[in-house]
N, C-alpha and C positions, 0 to 999 in steps of 0.2 A: 439519381445516383451520382454522388460526388466522386470525381476522379482527382487524385492528388499525386504529384510526383515524389513526395517525400514520405508519405505513409499511406498504408492501405486503409480504406474505409469500407466497412461491410454494407451490403445492400440494405436499403430501407425505403420507405415511401419518399419519393423525390420532393414532394411538396413540403415535407417537414424539414428539409435542409435549407440552411441559409448560405447562399453562394456569395463568394467574393465578387465584387464588381469586375466586369470583364475589361480586358485591355482594349483600348480604342483603336480600331482599324477602320480604314475607309473601304467600303465595299464597292466603290465605283472606279478605283484606280486600275487603269489598263483594260477595263472591260470593253467588249466589242460594241456596246450600245452607249450612247451619250446620255440617255435619259433613264438609266436604271434607278429604280426607287425602292429596291429591296436589298437585303443582304444580312448584316449582322444584327441590327436592331429591328428590322421590319421583315416579316416573312415574305418569301417569294412564292406566289400562289400559282399552282399548276392545276390541271383539270381535276385530279383526284386527291388533292391535298395541298400541302405547302412544305417549305423547308427553309432553313437559314443557312447562310454562308458567310465566312469571313476570309478576307484576302490578306496575305502577309505584308509586312512593312517593306520587305525587300523588293516587291514588285513596283513600289512607288519610284525607286531610284534606278531600277534596271528593267526597262520595258521588254528586253529580249530574253529574260529568264524563262526557262521551260516552265510552263504553267501546269504543274502537277497538282494533284489533290488527294486528300484522304477523306473518305465518306464514313462518318461515325454513326452507328446505330445505338441509341440510348437503351438503357435497361428498362424494366417494367416500371411504370408510373413516372417515367422521365418525359422530357420534351426537347425539341430542337432549341427552344429559347433558353432552357437551362444549360444546354451544352455551350451556347454562346456566352453564358455567364460564368463558366468554369475557367478560372484563371490558369490552372495547370494545363488543361486541354488546349486552350487558346495559345498559351505560351509555347507548347510543343509544336503546333503547326507553324507558328511564327518563326520559331528557331529553325525548323526544317525548311522554311521557305516554300510552303505549300498552302493551297487553299484548304479550308476546313468546311466540309459540307455536312450539315446535320439534318437528315430527314426527320419527319415528325410522325410518330405513331398515332394510332386512333384509340377511341375508347378511353380507358384509364392509362393511356401511354403504353400500349402493347402493339405487337406485330401480328399480322394475319397470315403467317406461314402455315403450311400443312401440319395438322395436328394441334394447332393453337386454339385455345378457347375463343379467340377473336377471329372471326371470319368476315369482317365488315367490308373488306375491299380486296381486290386482286393486288397483293403486295408486290408481285414481280412487275406488273405493269406500272404501278406507282413508282417503283425505283427506276425503271427505265425512263419514265417521264422526267423524274428529278434529274437523272444523269444527263439526258439530252438538253434539258432546259438550262442547267448549270453550264454545260459546255458551250452552248450558244450565247447565253447572256454574258458570261465572264471569260470567254475565249480560252477555255481550258484545253489541255492536250488530252484527247479522248483515250490515248494509249498509255497514259501515266496516271491511272487512278487505282487506289487501294481501298477495299472495303474492310472496316473493322467494327467491332461492337462488343458489348458486355452483357452477359447474362441472357435475357430474352433477346437483346440485340445481337449477342453472339450467335444465338440459334438462327436468327434471321440471316446472318452472314454465312452460316453453314448452308442454308437453303439457297442463297445466291450462288455459292461456290458449286452447288450441285446443278442448279437449273439456269444460271445466267453467267457461266464461267467466262464467256467471251466478252462480257461487259466491263470486266475489271482485270488489271494486270496481276493482282494478287489479293489474298484474303488473310485477315488476321483476327479470327474470333477469340474471345476470352470467356471462359466459363459458360459454354453453350454447346449444343449438339442438335441433331435432328430430334423431333418429337415423334412418338408413336402415332400411327403406324409409320415405321421407317420407310423411306422411298425404296421402290423396287430397283431403281437404277437412276443414274445421273446423266445429264445431257452434255454434249460438247467435250472439250479436252479435259484431262486431269489438271486441276488448277495448281498454281503456286499457293501454298497455304502454310501458315505458322499458327498453330493452336496452342493456347496456354490454359492450364487448368490446375486448381488446387486439390491435392489429395484429401484434404480435410473439409472440402466444400460440402456443406449440408443443404444449401439452397438449391444448387444444381450439381448433385453428386455425379461423379464420373460414370457410375452405373445407371444414372437416371433415378427418377422417383415419381410416384403418383401425385397428381394435382387434383384433389377431389376424387370423385368416383368415375369421371368421364375421360380424364386426360392423363397423359404420362410423358414425362421427359424421357428421351431415348438414351441408350447407352452410348457413350462417346466412342469406345473402341469399335462397336458394331457400326456406328455412323462412319468411322474412318474407313472400314472395309468397303462400305458402299461407295464412298467418295473415290477410293482407289480403283474401283471397277473390276477387281479381280485380275488386274493385269500385272505386268512385271513389277510395278511399283509395290504391289502388295506382297508378292511371293519372295522378293529379295529380302535378305536380312537387313534390318535397319542399322544405321550407324549410331552407336551410343555416343552422346555428347554431354559433357558436364560444363555448364555455363553459369557460373555464379551459383545462385540458389536453385537453378533449374537442372533437372535431369531430363535430357531430351532424347528422343528417337527420331532419326532423320533418314528419309528415303531420298537419295540423291538423283535417281533416274526415273522420274515420273512423267513420261511423255515429254512434251515441249516445255513444261514448266520448270523442270530440273530440280524441284524440291517440294517435299511435304515434310513438315516437322511438327512433332507433338512434344511440348515441354511441360513438365509437371513441377510444381513447387509444393512445399509442405503446409501451405496456408489454407485459408478458407475461401469464401466467396468474395473475391476482391480483384482489383485491377490497379495497375500503375501506368502512368503515361509513358514511362521509360520502356515498358513492354511493347507498346505500340511503336515507339521509336526504333526499338530493336528489330521488329518485323519489317518496318519501312526500310531501314538501312540494309537489311538482308535482301529485300526485294530489289532495291537499287543496284546492289552488287551483282545479283543473279542476272538481272536484265542488262547490266552494263550501261545504265543511264548516266548521263552527265547532267548534274543539277546545280 
């Protein structure tokens, strides 16, 4: 799936896309180990898979910068290598001064969350392994990580927000939700989350849809109610917010996170890097980080 900052691209088989050559970043700058041999062009191998990572140019000249990171989960048929080849995505992370971590799906580039046709590995354990490996290898700040993803990767982010809320400071899924059967409950605190979805999305409709005869994407609003855990966040009236092309509903008092926001646009199955940037900036403001 190609992500572009200037126009939206509908989902299709990732291997059919021709990616612009990636910006050249050094993956060894400022890392905690002197012999790191993986990063942007070479996968970092972990016990149950691998991942790619790129470090921003700003870290080369300022070794004391907070070492925050965005972890991006690709869509169906994508790969971590293709994320590294995406000029717009790489440019976003470089502009924000954060590391870009790209986990790698399995099978045909899919994620093995509950309800997914792919059940080839324990995806929660895999993500924990990637997270800890990246923190150790590249001296990242474990408290300044945001998970984001698109389509099936967005659904993976929903599942992380439900079952691994403590592992990330915030979540920013785009065009995803839980799959059926929806989880009965979620673990840990209510997370900071900004979700974006197109009202004309036919690939992952807001109400969900059947995938063959065995699987079904879940309803986004029902997914939200589960994530809110039936607490004050759910029962309070959301604050309506108009933000450019977005019509948003915002819950400002959701446990310690302080924010859950759902923003709808009138487009289809698409993503823009500026949407990820919007979520990141909102997370930084809510947390009061200095970056």
